[in-house]
C-alpha positions as CSV (number, residue, x, y, z in Angstrom):
1,X,-3.5,6.4,17.9
2,X,-6.8,6.6,16.0
3,X,-5.9,9.9,14.4
4,X,-2.5,8.6,13.3
5,X,-4.1,5.5,11.8
6,X,-6.6,7.5,9.9
7,X,-3.9,9.8,8.6
8,X,-1.8,6.9,7.5
9,X,-4.8,5.5,5.7
10,X,-5.5,8.8,4.0
11,X,-1.8,9.1,2.9
12,X,-1.9,5.5,1.6
13,X,-5.0,6.3,-0.4
14,X,-3.4,9.4,-1.9
15,X,-0.4,7.4,-3.1
16,X,-1.7,3.9,-3.7
17,X,-5.4,4.5,-4.6
18,X,-5.9,3.3,-8.1
19,X,-8.3,6.2,-8.7
20,X,-5.6,8.8,-7.9
21,X,-2.2,7.4,-8.9
22,X,-0.9,7.0,-12.5
23,X,-1.5,3.3,-12.4
24,X,-5.3,4.1,-12.5
25,X,-5.1,3.7,-16.3
26,X,-4.4,0.0,-16.0
27,X,-7.9,-1.6,-16.0
28,X,-6.9,-4.9,-14.2
29,X,-6.2,-4.7,-10.5
30,X,-4.0,-7.8,-10.6
31,X,-1.9,-6.2,-13.3
32,X,-1.6,-3.1,-11.1
33,X,-0.4,-5.2,-8.2
34,X,2.1,-6.9,-10.5
35,X,3.5,-3.5,-11.6
36,X,3.7,-2.5,-8.0
37,X,5.6,-5.6,-7.2
38,X,8.0,-5.0,-10.1
39,X,8.6,-1.5,-8.9
40,X,9.3,-2.7,-5.4
41,X,11.8,-5.2,-6.7
42,X,13.5,-2.4,-8.7
43,X,13.7,-0.1,-5.7
44,X,15.1,-3.0,-3.6
45,X,17.8,-3.6,-6.2
46,X,18.6,0.2,-6.3
47,X,18.9,0.3,-2.5
48,X,21.2,-2.8,-2.5
49,X,23.4,-1.2,-5.1
50,X,23.5,2.0,-3.1
51,X,24.4,0.2,0.1
52,X,27.1,-1.7,-1.8
53,X,26.0,-5.3,-1.1
54,X,23.8,-7.7,-2.9
55,X,22.9,-9.3,0.4
56,X,20.8,-6.3,1.1
57,X,18.8,-7.0,-2.1
58,X,17.2,-10.1,-0.7
59,X,16.4,-8.5,2.6
60,X,15.0,-5.4,0.9
61,X,13.1,-7.4,-1.6
62,X,11.5,-9.5,1.1
63,X,10.7,-6.4,3.2
64,X,9.1,-4.6,0.2
65,X,7.0,-7.7,-0.7
66,X,5.8,-8.1,2.9
67,X,4.9,-4.5,3.2
68,X,3.1,-4.5,-0.2
69,X,1.1,-7.5,0.8
70,X,0.2,-6.0,4.2
71,X,-0.8,-2.7,2.6
72,X,-3.0,-4.3,-0.1
73,X,-4.6,-6.7,2.5
74,X,-5.3,-3.8,4.9
75,X,-6.7,-1.6,2.2
76,X,-8.9,-4.3,0.9
77,X,-10.4,-4.6,4.3
78,X,-10.9,-0.8,4.5
79,X,-12.3,-0.6,1.0
80,X,-14.7,-3.4,1.8
81,X,-15.7,-1.6,5.0
82,X,-16.4,1.6,3.2
83,X,-18.3,-0.1,0.4
84,X,-20.5,-1.9,2.8
85,X,-20.8,1.1,5.2
86,X,-19.5,-1.0,8.1
87,X,-20.4,0.6,11.4
88,X,-16.8,0.3,12.9
89,X,-15.3,2.5,10.2
90,X,-18.1,5.0,10.3
91,X,-17.9,5.3,14.0
92,X,-14.1,5.7,13.8
93,X,-14.4,8.5,11.2
94,X,-17.2,10.2,13.2
95,X,-15.2,10.1,16.5
96,X,-12.2,11.8,14.8
97,X,-13.9,13.9,12.2
């Protein structure tokens, strides 16, 4: 489970890390989050059109918003742990690295 969690974290950083993705050129993190939210809404709309029902739009939009908020909150905790060299993250990395 630890290995899977660390892999998911590494994949997340590869896709959503502002130092690696194309949104890194936007200087304000709040603006980056806003753009990510707009993209999630657009993808939700595209999926609802594909599935043929506007009802799916609300469900998909809510799911995307919840997932985005969960990802950003989790990554904020992980970034803070790395920045402060928290012992739990270092121990987890050492145990699996």
